[in-house]
C-alpha positions in Angstrom: -59.1 13.6 28.9 -55.6 13.3 30.3 -54.5 12.8 33.8 -51.3 12.3 35.8 -51.4 9.0 37.7 -49.2 8.1 40.6 -51.1 4.9 41.6 -54.2 2.8 40.9 -55.0 1.6 44.4 -58.4 -0.1 44.8 -61.1 1.3 47.0 -59.6 -0.6 50.0 -56.0 -1.4 50.6 -55.6 -5.0 49.5 -52.8 -7.4 49.9 -51.9 -8.9 46.6 -51.9 -12.6 46.3 -48.4 -13.9 46.3 -48.9 -15.3 42.9 -49.2 -11.9 41.3 -45.8 -10.7 42.6 -44.3 -14.0 41.6 -45.5 -13.4 38.1 -43.7 -10.1 37.8 -40.6 -11.5 39.4 -40.7 -14.4 36.9 -40.8 -11.9 34.0 -37.9 -10.1 35.4 -35.8 -13.2 35.7 -36.7 -14.4 32.2 -35.6 -11.1 30.7 -32.6 -10.0 32.9 -31.5 -13.3 34.2 -31.4 -11.8 37.8 -33.7 -11.1 40.6 -35.2 -7.7 40.8 -33.3 -7.0 44.1 -30.0 -7.4 42.2 -30.6 -4.4 39.9 -29.7 -1.0 41.0 -32.8 0.3 39.4 -35.0 -2.4 40.8 -38.2 -1.0 42.3 -38.8 -1.1 46.0 -42.3 -2.5 45.3 -43.7 -4.0 42.2 -47.3 -3.3 43.1 -47.3 0.4 42.5 -48.0 2.2 39.3 -45.1 4.1 37.9 -45.3 7.9 37.2 -46.9 8.2 33.8 -49.1 10.2 31.5 -52.5 8.7 30.8 -54.7 9.8 28.0 -58.1 8.2 27.7 -59.3 6.7 24.4 -61.1 3.8 22.7 -57.8 2.2 21.8 -54.7 2.9 23.9 -51.1 3.0 22.8 -48.1 2.8 25.1 -45.2 5.2 24.9 -41.6 5.0 26.1 -39.4 8.1 26.1 -36.1 9.1 27.9 -37.7 12.0 29.7 -34.8 12.0 32.2 -31.2 11.0 31.8 -29.6 8.1 33.7 -29.1 8.9 37.3 -26.0 8.3 39.4 -25.3 5.0 41.1 -28.4 3.9 43.1 -30.6 6.6 41.6 -32.8 5.6 38.6 -33.3 9.0 37.0 -31.2 12.1 36.6 -31.8 15.5 35.0 -34.6 16.1 32.5 -33.8 15.8 28.8 -35.3 18.7 27.0 -34.9 17.6 23.4 -34.6 13.8 23.4 -37.2 13.5 26.2 -39.8 16.3 26.1 -39.6 17.1 22.4 -40.2 13.5 21.5 -42.9 13.0 24.1 -44.7 16.1 22.9 -44.4 14.8 19.3 -46.4 11.7 20.3 -49.1 13.9 22.0 -49.1 16.1 18.9 -49.6 13.1 16.6 -52.4 11.8 18.7 -54.1 15.1 18.5 -53.8 15.2 14.7 -55.1 11.6 14.3 -58.0 12.1 16.7 -59.0 15.2 14.8 -58.7 13.6 11.4 -62.1 12.5 10.1 -60.6 10.1 7.5 -58.2 8.2 9.8 -59.9 6.0 12.4 -63.2 7.9 12.3 -65.2 7.7 15.5 -62.3 6.0 17.2 -60.2 7.9 19.7 -56.6 6.9 20.4 -55.5 7.1 24.0 -52.1 6.6 25.5 -50.1 5.5 28.5 -46.6 7.2 28.3 -43.8 6.2 30.6 -40.3 7.5 31.3 -37.4 5.1 30.7 -34.8 7.4 32.4 -32.4 6.3 29.7 -31.8 3.0 31.5 -32.7 -0.4 30.2 -33.4 -2.1 33.5 -35.6 0.8 34.7 -37.4 0.8 31.3 -38.1 -2.9 31.8 -39.7 -2.2 35.2 -41.9 0.6 33.7 -42.9 -1.5 30.7 -44.5 -4.1 32.9 -47.4 -1.7 33.2 -48.3 -2.5 29.6 -48.7 -6.3 30.3 -50.6 -6.2 33.6 -53.9 -6.4 31.8 -52.7 -9.6 30.1 -51.7 -11.4 33.2 -54.5 -13.7 34.5 -54.9 -13.2 38.3 -57.0 -15.2 40.8 -58.3 -12.7 43.4 -61.0 -15.0 45.0 -59.2 -15.2 48.3 -58.4 -11.4 48.5 -60.5 -9.6 51.1 -60.6 -6.1 52.5 -60.1 -5.5 56.2 -63.9 -5.4 56.7 -64.1 -8.8 55.0 -65.7 -7.5 51.8 -64.2 -8.4 48.4 -62.1 -5.5 47.0 -63.1 -3.4 44.1 -60.1 -3.9 41.7 -60.1 -1.7 38.6 -59.4 -3.5 35.4 -55.9 -2.7 34.2 -55.8 -0.7 31.0 -54.8 -2.6 27.9 -52.4 -1.1 25.3 -52.5 -2.6 21.8 -49.1 -1.3 20.8 -46.1 0.6 22.1 -44.3 3.6 20.6 -40.6 3.4 21.6 -38.2 3.1 22.9 -35.4 5.5 22.1 -32.1 3.7 23.0 -31.4 0.3 21.3 -30.5 -1.3 24.6 -33.8 -0.2 26.1 -35.8 -1.4 23.1 -34.1 -4.8 23.2 -35.0 -5.2 26.9 -38.6 -4.1 26.4 -39.1 -6.1 23.2 -38.3 -9.3 25.1 -41.3 -8.6 27.4 -43.7 -7.4 24.8 -43.0 -10.4 22.6 -44.2 -12.7 25.3 -47.6 -11.0 25.2 -47.7 -10.3 21.5 -47.8 -6.6 21.8 -46.4 -4.8 18.6 -43.7 -2.2 19.2 -42.6 0.6 16.8 -39.4 2.5 17.7 -38.6 6.0 16.5 -34.9 5.9 17.3 -33.5 2.4 18.0 -31.1 1.5 15.2 -29.2 -1.6 16.6 -28.8 -4.2 13.8 -29.7 -7.1 16.1 -33.2 -5.8 16.3 -33.6 -6.8 12.7 -33.6 -10.5 13.9 -37.1 -11.5 13.2 -36.8 -14.7 15.1 -35.9 -12.9 18.4 -37.7 -9.6 18.0 -40.7 -10.6 16.0 -43.0 -7.9 17.3 -40.4 -5.1 16.9 -40.6 -2.6 14.1 -39.0 0.8 13.5 -39.5 3.9 11.3 -35.7 4.6 11.4 -33.3 2.5 9.3 -31.1 0.0 11.2 -27.5 0.7 11.8 -26.6 -1.9 9.2 -27.7 0.6 6.6 -26.0 3.4 8.5 -22.8 1.3 8.6 -23.0 0.6 4.9 -23.4 4.3 4.3 -20.4 5.0 6.5 -18.3 2.4 4.6 -19.3 4.0 1.3 -18.3 7.4 2.7 -14.9 6.1 3.8 -14.2 4.5 0.4 -15.4 7.6 -1.5 -12.8 9.6 0.4 -10.1 7.2 -0.6 -9.4 6.0 3.0 -8.4 2.4 3.6 -7.2 2.5 7.2 -9.5 3.7 10.0 -10.1 3.1 13.7 -13.5 2.7 15.5 -14.8 3.9 18.8 -18.0 2.5 20.3 -19.9 3.2 23.5 -20.5 0.1 25.5 -24.0 -1.1 24.8 -26.2 -2.4 22.0 -26.1 0.8 19.9 -22.4 1.4 19.9 -21.2 -2.2 19.8 -23.7 -3.3 17.2 -23.0 -0.3 15.0 -19.3 -0.9 15.0 -19.8 -4.7 14.5 -22.0 -3.9 11.5 -19.3 -1.5 10.2 -16.6 -4.1 10.6 -18.6 -6.9 9.0 -19.6 -4.8 6.0 -16.0 -3.5 5.6 -14.7 -7.1 5.6 -17.2 -8.1 3.0 -16.5 -5.1 0.8 -12.7 -5.5 1.2 -10.0 -2.9 0.9 -10.6 -1.4 4.3 -8.6 -2.2 7.4 -9.1 -1.4 11.1 -6.2 0.1 13.1 -7.8 0.2 16.5 -11.3 -0.9 17.7 -12.0 0.8 21.0 -14.9 0.3 23.4 -15.8 3.0 26.0 -17.2 1.5 29.1 -20.6 2.5 30.5 -19.0 4.2 33.5 -15.7 5.5 32.2 -13.0 5.9 34.9 -10.6 8.8 35.3 -8.2 9.1 32.4 -10.2 6.7 30.3 -10.5 9.1 27.3 -6.8 10.0 27.4 -6.2 6.3 27.1 -8.5 6.2 24.1 -6.5 8.9 22.3 -3.2 7.2 23.2 -4.5 4.0 21.6 -5.6 5.8 18.5 -2.1 7.3 18.2 -0.6 3.8 18.2 -1.8 3.6 14.6 -1.5 7.3 13.8 -1.8 6.7 10.1 -5.4 5.7 10.7 -6.6 9.3 11.0 -10.2 8.4 10.1 -12.1 7.5 13.2 -15.6 5.9 13.0 -17.5 6.7 16.1 -20.7 5.0 17.3 -21.1 6.6 20.7 -23.5 8.6 22.8 -23.2 12.4 23.0 -21.3 12.5 26.3 -18.7 10.1 25.1 -18.3 12.0 21.8 -17.7 15.2 23.6 -15.2 13.7 26.0 -13.3 12.1 23.1 -13.0 15.5 21.5 -11.9 17.1 24.7 -9.2 14.4 25.1 -8.0 15.0 21.6 -7.8 18.7 22.2 -6.0 18.2 25.4 -3.4 16.0 23.6 -2.8 18.9 21.1 -4.1 16.7 18.3 -6.5 19.3 16.8 -6.9 18.6 13.1 -5.2 15.2 13.3 -8.3 12.9 13.6 -11.0 12.9 11.0 -14.2 11.8 12.6 -17.1 10.0 10.8 -20.0 10.1 13.3 -23.1 8.0 13.4 -26.6 9.4 13.9 -26.0 9.8 17.6 -23.8 12.7 16.6 -25.8 13.7 13.6 -26.1 17.5 13.3 -26.2 18.2 17.0 -24.4 21.1 18.6 -24.2 19.7 22.1 -21.4 17.1 21.4 -19.1 19.7 19.9 -19.8 22.6 22.1 -16.5 24.3 23.0 -14.7 21.7 20.9 -15.4 23.1 17.4 -11.8 23.2 16.2 -11.3 19.5 17.0 -14.6 18.6 15.4 -13.9 20.6 12.2 -14.2 18.5 9.1 -16.2 15.8 11.0 -18.5 13.9 8.6 -21.8 12.8 10.3 -24.8 10.9 9.2 -28.4 11.3 10.1 -31.6 9.5 8.9 -33.1 11.8 6.3 -35.5 14.1 8.1 -37.3 17.3 7.9 -38.5 19.9 10.4 -42.2 19.6 11.0 -43.7 23.1 10.9 -46.9 22.0 12.5 -45.1 20.6 15.5 -43.1 23.9 15.8 -46.3 25.8 16.0 -47.8 23.3 18.4 -44.8 23.1 20.7 -44.0 26.8 20.9 -47.6 27.4 21.9 -47.4 25.1 24.9 -47.6 26.7 28.3 -48.1 25.7 31.9 -51.8 26.4 31.6 -52.6 24.5 28.3 -50.3 21.6 28.8 -51.2 20.1 32.1 -51.5 16.6 30.6 -47.7 16.4 30.4 -46.7 15.8 34.1 -43.0 16.6 33.3 -43.7 19.8 31.5 -43.3 22.0 34.6 -39.9 20.4 35.2 -39.0 21.1 31.5 -40.2 24.7 32.0 -37.9 25.3 34.9 -34.9 23.9 33.0 -35.7 25.6 29.8 -36.2 29.1 31.3 -33.7 28.7 34.1 -36.3 29.6 36.7 -38.1 28.0 39.6 -41.8 27.3 40.0 -43.4 27.7 43.4 -44.9 24.3 44.2 -46.4 23.0 47.5 -43.9 21.3 49.6 -40.9 22.4 47.6 -38.6 25.0 49.1 -37.7 27.9 46.9 -34.1 28.1 45.9 -32.3 31.3 46.7 -30.5 33.0 43.8 -32.8 31.5 41.2 -35.5 33.6 39.6 -39.1 32.7 40.0 -41.0 31.5 37.0 -43.8 33.9 36.0 -45.7 31.6 33.7 -45.6 34.3 31.0 -42.4 32.9 29.4 -42.8 31.6 25.9 -40.8 28.8 24.2 -38.6 30.1 21.4 -39.2 33.7 22.4 -37.7 33.6 25.9 -35.5 30.5 25.3 -33.6 28.9 22.5 -35.6 26.3 20.6 -34.7 23.9 17.8 -36.8 21.0 16.8 -35.2 17.7 17.9 -34.1 15.5 15.0 -36.3 12.4 15.8 -39.6 14.4 16.1 -40.5 13.4 12.6 -40.0 9.7 13.3 -42.0 9.8 16.5 -44.9 11.3 14.6 -44.4 8.7 11.8 -44.4 5.8 14.3 -47.7 6.9 15.8 -49.2 7.4 12.4 -47.9 3.9 11.3 -49.8 2.4 14.3 -52.9 4.4 13.4 -52.8 3.4 9.8 -52.5 -0.3 10.8 -55.4 0.0 13.1 -57.4 1.8 10.4 -56.8 -0.9 7.9 -57.6 -3.6 10.5 -60.8 -1.8 11.3 -61.8 -1.6 7.7 -61.3 -5.4 7.3 -62.8 -6.5 10.6 -65.4 -3.9 11.2 -66.7 -2.8 7.8 -69.2 0.1 8.1 -69.1 -0.1 11.9 -68.8 3.1 13.8 -66.3 2.7 16.7 -64.6 -0.5 17.8 -66.4 -3.7 17.0 -66.3 -6.9 18.9 -63.6 -8.4 16.6 -61.2 -5.6 17.6 -62.0 -5.8 21.3 -59.5 -6.8 22.3 -57.1 -6.1 19.4 -55.2 -9.3 18.5 -51.5 -8.4 18.6 -50.2 -10.8 16.0 -52.9 -9.7 13.5 -52.1 -6.0 14.2 -48.4 -6.8 13.5 -49.3 -8.0 10.0 -51.2 -4.8 9.3 -48.2 -2.8 10.6 -45.9 -4.5 8.2 -48.3 -3.8 5.4 -48.7 -0.1 5.9 -47.4 2.3 3.3 -48.1 6.1 3.4 -46.4 9.4 3.1 -45.1 10.4 6.5 -45.0 13.8 8.2 -42.0 14.9 6.0 -43.6 13.7 2.8 -41.3 10.6 2.6 -42.7 7.1 2.3 -43.2 5.1 5.5 -43.1 1.3 5.1 -41.5 -1.7 6.6 -39.7 -4.8 5.2 -40.2 -8.3 6.4 -37.9 -7.6 9.4 -39.9 -4.5 10.4 -37.1 -2.2 9.3 -37.7 1.1 7.5 -35.8 1.8 4.2 -32.4 3.5 4.6 -32.4 7.2 3.8 -29.7 9.4 5.2 -28.4 12.9 5.0 -24.7 13.3 5.2 -23.3 16.4 7.0 -19.9 17.9 7.5 -19.1 20.3 10.3 -17.4 23.3 8.6 -15.8 26.1 10.5 -13.4 28.0 8.2 -14.0 30.3 5.2 -17.8 30.2 5.6 -20.2 32.9 6.8 -22.2 30.5 9.0 -20.1 27.9 10.6 -21.9 24.7 11.3 -23.2 21.5 9.7 -23.5 21.5 6.0 -25.3 18.9 3.9 -22.8 17.4 1.5 -24.6 14.3 0.3 -27.3 11.6 0.7 -27.5 7.9 0.9 -30.4 5.9 -0.3 -29.1 2.4 -1.0 -26.2 4.1 -2.8 -24.0 7.1 -2.0 -24.2 10.5 -3.5 -21.4 12.6 -2.0 -20.3 16.1 -3.2 -16.6 15.9 -2.6 -16.1 19.4 -4.0 -18.2 20.9 -1.1 -16.1 19.2 1.6 -13.8 21.3 3.7 -11.3 20.3 6.3 -9.2 21.8 9.0 -8.0 25.3 8.2 -10.3 25.5 5.2 -8.3 23.0 3.1 -10.3 21.5 0.2 -8.0 18.5 -0.3 -9.3 15.3 1.3 -6.8 14.3 4.0 -5.4 10.8 3.8 -6.1 8.0 6.2 -4.2 5.1 4.8 -1.9 2.5 6.4 0.6 2.7 3.6 1.0 5.2 0.9 1.0 4.1 -2.7 4.3 2.7 -4.0 6.3 4.7 -6.5 6.7 3.4 -10.1 9.1 0.5 -10.1 8.2 -0.5 -6.5 6.3 -3.6 -5.5 4.1 -4.0 -2.5 5.3 -6.4 0.2 2.2 -7.0 2.3 2.2 -7.0 6.0 0.9 -10.3 7.3 -2.7 -10.2 8.5 -3.2 -6.5 7.5 -4.3 -6.4 3.8 -4.2 -2.6 3.7 -0.6 -2.3 5.0 2.5 -3.0 3.0 6.1 -2.0 2.6 7.4 -0.7 -0.8 10.4 -2.5 -2.2 12.3 -1.2 -5.2 12.6 -3.6 -8.1 16.4 -3.4 -8.1 19.1 -4.5 -10.5 17.6 -5.6 -13.8 14.1 -6.2 -12.4 11.0 -4.4 -13.5 7.6 -4.1 -12.0 5.5 -6.9 -13.5 2.4 -6.1 -11.4 1.5 -4.5 -8.1 3.1 -7.2 -6.0 5.8 -8.7 -8.3 9.2 -7.8 -9.7 10.5 -9.8 -12.6 13.8 -9.9 -14.5 14.0 -8.2 -17.9 15.0 -10.5 -20.8 18.8 -10.9 -21.2 18.9 -8.4 -24.1 16.9 -5.7 -22.3 17.2 -3.4 -19.3 14.4 -1.8 -17.2 13.0 1.6 -18.0 14.0 4.4 -15.7 10.7 4.1 -13.8 11.0 0.3 -13.9 7.6 -0.2 -15.2 8.8 -2.2 -18.2 11.9 -3.1 -20.2 13.7 -1.5 -23.1 16.3 -2.8 -25.5 19.9 -2.6 -24.2 22.0 -0.2 -26.4 24.5 -1.9 -28.6 28.1 -0.6 -28.6 31.2 -1.4 -30.6 34.7 0.1 -30.9 34.2 3.2 -33.0 36.9 4.6 -35.2 36.6 7.9 -33.5 37.1 6.5 -30.0 40.3 7.3 -28.2 40.7 3.6 -27.7 41.0 3.2 -31.5 42.8 6.4 -32.5 46.1 5.4 -30.9 46.3 1.9 -32.2 45.3 3.0 -35.7 47.9 5.8 -35.6 50.7 3.3 -34.7 49.5 0.8 -37.3 49.5 3.4 -40.0 53.0 4.5 -39.1 54.1 0.8 -39.0 52.5 0.0 -42.4 54.2 3.0 -44.0 57.6 2.1 -42.5 57.1 -1.6 -43.4 56.1 -0.6 -47.0 59.1 1.7 -47.2 61.4 -1.1 -46.0 59.9 -3.6 -48.5 60.2 -1.0 -51.3 63.8 -0.3 -50.4 64.7 -4.0 -50.4 63.0 -4.5 -53.7 64.7 -1.5 -55.2 68.1 -2.6 -53.9 67.4 -6.3 -54.1 70.9 -7.3 -55.5 73.0 -5.1 -53.2 75.3 -6.8 -50.7 73.3 -5.7 -47.6 70.0 -7.1 -49.0 71.6 -10.3 -50.1 73.5 -10.7 -46.8 70.3 -10.3 -44.8 68.8 -13.3 -46.6 66.4 -11.8 -49.1 63.9 -14.6 -49.2 63.4 -14.8 -45.4 63.5 -11.0 -45.1 60.6 -10.6 -47.5 58.7 -13.3 -45.5 59.5 -11.6 -42.2 58.5 -8.1 -43.6 55.2 -9.6 -44.8 54.5 -10.9 -41.3 55.3 -7.5 -39.9 52.9 -5.9 -42.4 50.1 -8.3 -41.4 50.7 -7.6 -37.7 50.1 -3.9 -38.4 47.1 -4.7 -40.6 45.3 -6.8 -37.9 44.7 -3.5 -36.0 42.2 -2.4 -38.6 40.4 -5.8 -38.4 40.2 -5.6 -34.6 38.6 -2.2 -34.7 36.3 -2.8 -37.7 32.6 -3.5 -37.0 32.3 -7.2 -36.4 30.7 -9.3 -39.1 31.1 -12.9 -40.4 33.8 -11.9 -42.8 35.6 -9.6 -40.4 35.5 -12.3 -37.7 36.9 -14.8 -40.2 39.8 -12.5 -41.1 40.5 -11.8 -37.5 40.9 -15.5 -36.7 43.1 -16.0 -39.8 45.4 -13.0 -39.5 45.5 -12.4 -35.7 48.1 -15.2 -35.2 49.3 -15.5 -38.8 51.3 -12.2 -38.9 53.1 -13.0 -35.7 53.5 -16.7 -36.8 55.1 -15.6 -40.1 57.5 -13.1 -38.4 58.6 -15.4 -35.7 58.8 -18.5 -38.0 61.2 -16.5 -40.2 63.3 -15.3 -37.3 63.3 -18.8 -35.8 64.5 -20.2 -39.1 67.3 -17.6 -39.3 68.5 -18.1 -35.7 68.4 -21.8 -36.1 70.4 -21.6 -39.3 73.0 -19.4 -37.7 73.2 -21.7 -34.6 73.6 -24.8 -36.7 76.2 -23.3 -38.9 78.5 -22.3 -36.0 77.8 -25.4 -34.1 78.7 -27.5 -37.1 81.8 -25.3 -37.8 83.2 -26.3 -34.4 83.2 -29.9 -35.4 84.0 -30.0 -39.1 84.2 -27.9 -42.2 81.3 -29.7 -43.7 78.3 -27.3 -43.9 75.1 -28.4 -42.1 72.0 -29.5 -44.1 69.1 -27.3 -45.0 70.8 -23.9 -44.9 70.1 -23.0 -48.5 67.5 -20.2 -49.1 65.1 -22.8 -50.6 65.4 -25.0 -47.6 64.9 -22.0 -45.3 61.7 -21.0 -47.0 60.4 -24.6 -46.8 61.1 -24.8 -43.1 59.5 -21.4 -42.6 56.3 -22.3 -44.5 56.1 -25.7 -42.7 56.1 -23.7 -39.4 53.5 -21.3 -40.8 51.3 -24.2 -42.0 50.9 -25.4 -38.5 49.1 -22.1 -37.6 47.0 -22.2 -40.8 46.0 -25.8 -40.1 44.9 -24.9 -36.6 42.9 -21.9 -37.9 41.1 -24.0 -40.6 40.2 -26.7 -38.1 38.7 -23.9 -35.9 36.7 -22.7 -38.9 35.3 -26.2 -39.4 34.5 -26.8 -35.7 32.9 -23.4 -35.1 32.3 -21.2 -38.1 33.1 -17.6 -37.4 30.2 -15.2 -36.7 29.5 -11.9 -34.9 27.2 -11.7 -31.8 26.0 -9.3 -29.2 27.4 -10.0 -25.7 25.0 -8.6 -23.1 27.0 -9.9 -20.1 30.3 -8.2 -20.7 29.0 -4.7 -19.9 26.3 -5.5 -17.4 27.2 -3.5 -14.2 24.9 -3.3 -11.1 23.4 -0.1 -12.5 21.4 -1.0 -15.6 21.6 2.5 -16.9 25.2 1.7 -17.8 24.4 -1.7 -19.3 25.5 -2.1 -23.0 25.4 -5.0 -25.4 28.8 -5.4 -27.0 28.9 -6.3 -30.7 31.9 -8.7 -31.0 33.3 -11.7 -32.7 32.9 -15.1 -31.3 36.4 -15.1 -29.8 36.7 -15.6 -26.1 39.7 -14.5 -24.2 40.9 -18.1 -24.1 40.4 -18.6 -27.8 42.3 -15.4 -28.5 45.2 -16.5 -26.4 45.1 -19.9 -28.0 45.3 -18.3 -31.4 48.4 -16.5 -30.3 49.9 -19.3 -28.3 51.7 -20.9 -31.3 53.3 -17.6 -32.1 54.4 -17.4 -28.5 56.0 -20.8 -28.7 57.9 -19.7 -31.9 58.9 -16.5 -30.1 60.2 -18.3 -27.1 62.1 -20.9 -29.2 63.6 -18.1 -31.3 64.6 -16.3 -28.1 66.4 -19.5 -26.9 68.3 -19.8 -30.1 69.2 -16.1 -29.9 70.6 -16.7 -26.5 72.6 -19.6 -27.7 73.9 -17.6 -30.6 74.9 -14.6 -28.6 78.7 -15.4 -28.9 78.7 -15.0 -32.7 80.5 -11.9 -33.8 78.0 -9.3 -34.9 80.0 -8.6 -38.1 79.2 -12.0 -39.3 75.4 -12.4 -38.9 72.0 -11.1 -37.6 71.9 -13.2 -34.4 72.4 -10.4 -32.0 69.8 -8.0 -33.5 67.4 -10.9 -33.5 68.3 -11.6 -29.9 67.6 -8.0 -28.9 64.4 -8.1 -30.8 63.2 -11.2 -29.0 64.2 -9.9 -25.6 62.3 -6.7 -26.1 59.3 -8.6 -27.6 59.2 -10.9 -24.6 59.1 -7.9 -22.3 56.2 -6.4 -24.3 54.1 -9.5 -24.1 54.9 -10.1 -20.5 53.4 -6.6 -19.8 50.5 -7.5 -22.1 49.3 -10.5 -20.1 48.4 -8.7 -16.8 46.9 -5.7 -18.6 44.8 -7.9 -20.8 43.5 -10.3 -18.1 43.5 -7.7 -15.3 40.7 -5.7 -17.0 38.4 -8.7 -17.4 35.9 -7.3 -14.9 36.0 -3.7 -16.2 32.9 -2.3 -17.9 35.2 -1.2 -20.7 36.8 -4.6 -21.0 36.4 -4.8 -24.8 38.0 -1.4 -25.5 40.9 -1.9 -23.1 41.7 -5.4 -24.3 41.4 -4.5 -28.0 43.7 -1.5 -27.5 46.1 -3.4 -25.4 46.3 -6.3 -27.9 46.7 -4.1 -31.0 49.2 -1.8 -29.4 51.3 -4.8 -28.1 51.3 -6.3 -31.5 52.2 -3.1 -33.2 55.0 -2.5 -30.7 56.4 -6.1 -31.2 56.3 -5.5 -35.0 57.9 -2.1 -34.6 60.7 -3.7 -32.5 61.3 -6.3 -35.2 61.2 -3.7 -37.9 63.4 -1.3 -36.0 66.0 -3.8 -34.9 66.4 -5.8 -38.1 65.6 -3.6 -41.0 65.5 0.1 -40.3 69.4 0.2 -39.8 69.8 -1.7 -43.1 67.4 0.7 -44.9 69.3 3.6 -43.3 72.7 2.4 -44.6 71.2 1.5 -48.1 69.7 5.0 -48.5 72.0 7.3 -46.6 75.4 5.4 -46.7 75.5 3.6 -50.0 79.3 3.5 -49.8 79.0 0.9 -47.1 76.7 -1.3 -49.2 79.7 -3.0 -51.0 80.9 -6.5 -51.3 83.4 -7.5 -48.6 86.0 -10.3 -48.7 84.5 -13.7 -48.4 85.7 -16.0 -45.7 85.6 -19.8 -45.7 83.4 -21.7 -43.4 86.5 -22.8 -41.5 87.5 -19.2 -40.8 84.1 -18.4 -39.6 84.0 -21.4 -37.3 87.4 -20.5 -35.9 86.3 -17.0 -35.2 83.2 -18.4 -33.5 85.4 -20.7 -31.3 87.6 -17.8 -30.2 84.5 -15.8 -29.3 83.2 -18.7 -27.3 86.4 -19.3 -25.4 86.5 -15.6 -24.4 82.9 -15.9 -23.2 83.7 -18.9 -21.1 86.8 -17.3 -19.5 84.7 -14.2 -18.7 82.2 -16.4 -17.0 84.9 -18.1 -14.8 86.4 -14.8 -13.7 83.0 -13.4 -12.8 83.5 -10.8 -10.0 87.2 -10.0 -10.9 88.1 -6.3 -11.4 89.6 -7.0 -14.9 89.1 -9.7 -17.6 92.3 -10.7 -19.3 91.6 -12.0 -22.9 93.3 -15.2 -24.2 95.9 -14.0 -26.6 97.3 -17.3 -27.6 95.9 -17.0 -31.1 
């Protein structure tokens, strides 16, 4: 038998002893930390029974359901909640009916109930739940009397052995603190806050739904499966939202690889513009497109509205907790913003028996539910005629013939299954307790009257049975149910029936069908929610301090390659980075090729020079005894022509591929050819200078002017060069090597290793320096001998040769050293050197021997013996020439030079 109770006054109106009210006030202070007057939901009187449903039975269970929503400021309760309130409440009534009619479960024992409305407010729920503990408070009523002096008849308060509920985590936490004091077990059907798993604080709390720590783990796994590493979180203020986000943050930290852009809390009473501020904060880290949301339905809807208002449809990718689940109310009129949202819900099934039961409820057969008439009015949008209530104009009158599902929209609320399982869990625990304490006894025996709460808790933790959906119902040591979740995605595009679609499950590990996922606009590609995109090949990550998922990509520049994800390293000296800079490759080796334009011109000049030199030598040999050959000094001419030939020959050694032998010949011949040429010319000019200087003083010829002496002097000068070269051989044997520094520009693509001989620029100049000394000395003697008549000797041709040669080598120096930083240094310097040497050899050949060869071949009539003159005559001629030169110098600047005609 069920009845609706408003109060439980005794037969006469009694004045409660002050101690009783003090008891309730003490409980309030212990739980809330405030006096009851301070709470907006505090009752006006604590001695009245709250509005409730009472169902008689041998053993009574308590029930807490959010039948009404939270009221505005100063009002405890608001509008009726059809699904979360009435559906769940009726699920408990349905479960009690099923248990009481089951002959195998608690036979001959009837379960009763006292069901209260929490109004979705924790403080109001605490006030209501005091009903469950009144029977356990010892009261002394000896001094209480009625007005006629008789002792009052006080009904014994009913005792509940366990409580089913509550719904919200904050409500369950508040109620659990009271029930623990009186050892009353509590089984929740919807509270998922992780802190309720704390067995030291909530010892008597159990739940048939998994805690949010499992849900948070599932959400972390979902985020990682989609490749996201940068997300934001939104939580509604309160235990559910804050604990859920805290669990998510803790698990993500432990798992690693997941960073939080923004962590936002929505206050209980959001002010104007609050949700616009939420969206603005989310956009501060716009790369964190994934948004983890632990919030109530109203907050979820308003977040979606704010995103739509900010024209950010499709930007945010929501991952919602079970408060969103597969509900249509949070996304109503916000479908486009919610498209692609991934939500999670404890694995459940629709209970067909409950559908049949609930859709058959009517005003006539459901009078035990005191809130059913209010539900009826809200569900059918009509108004019942009730005594004392004025009929509203413009609203149709309820007929009582309406039927649920036929005349109104009906869909079983998601937690119905868990309400039924919670009631059955309590029943199975009582059944096992009865079997152990009252074996064979029909009804409740003395050992179970009253039921001892701590013992019942042990039986609750031991239950294991198949629940209403066929899944196992059991509890761990903390009173938590195992984690089993369905994963949904809200899909809108390219499907016949837009709505929530199951895309996976989570039971201790994730099974997610990524192929079945669909995003804004029907796109199948999973959007990215990352702080920083992956670096390209050859780029290293430079981490942002304090944010392990964020980095800047820095190119491994120059000759660096990517050693690992975070490090660039230099390639070995003989290597350069790959194009993608993921490794190193050998640097190409180059040398001066014969086909190169840098080689063709020097080789061409050298070949011409060798042919001309060979022709001159052959002519001199053929006409060895002719006057011109003899007058030119045959012995030194052959030496000088040999030097010129070697100068041309060195071109081929400079261009040939470097090797030990080639490098040795380069060292030997590079300076030797020039040394031979200039040593011979120096000996010639010195001989001429000494002859004419001696002739001015006496008729005695100077020493060492014979051909043999001249050859000895020449070879002594040459031997100095050879000695230096051989000492160089001993100190540093010649060898070829690859120079990787010469052609190493900033861009490694143009880097080349140059195969070359071990001759630096300095050593090369040092090798030629002796020849330069000979050349300068020879030039000095040529200048001193410039007054000698040209009919008498070779002084003036040698002088012109040396002047021209100096000009060539003066031009060589800036070209040679000015290209030291060029990437084609080797080619330019080799070409410059060989061309300069060939030009200097050509000048010597052209000035000294080509005219003689021309006369010998084309004007043989001039190649005859002329009258010999004595040394004295030659000296006198030299003196006259000198005097003319001196007078010319004194009259510098005059319009006419008058020669001395005294002779």
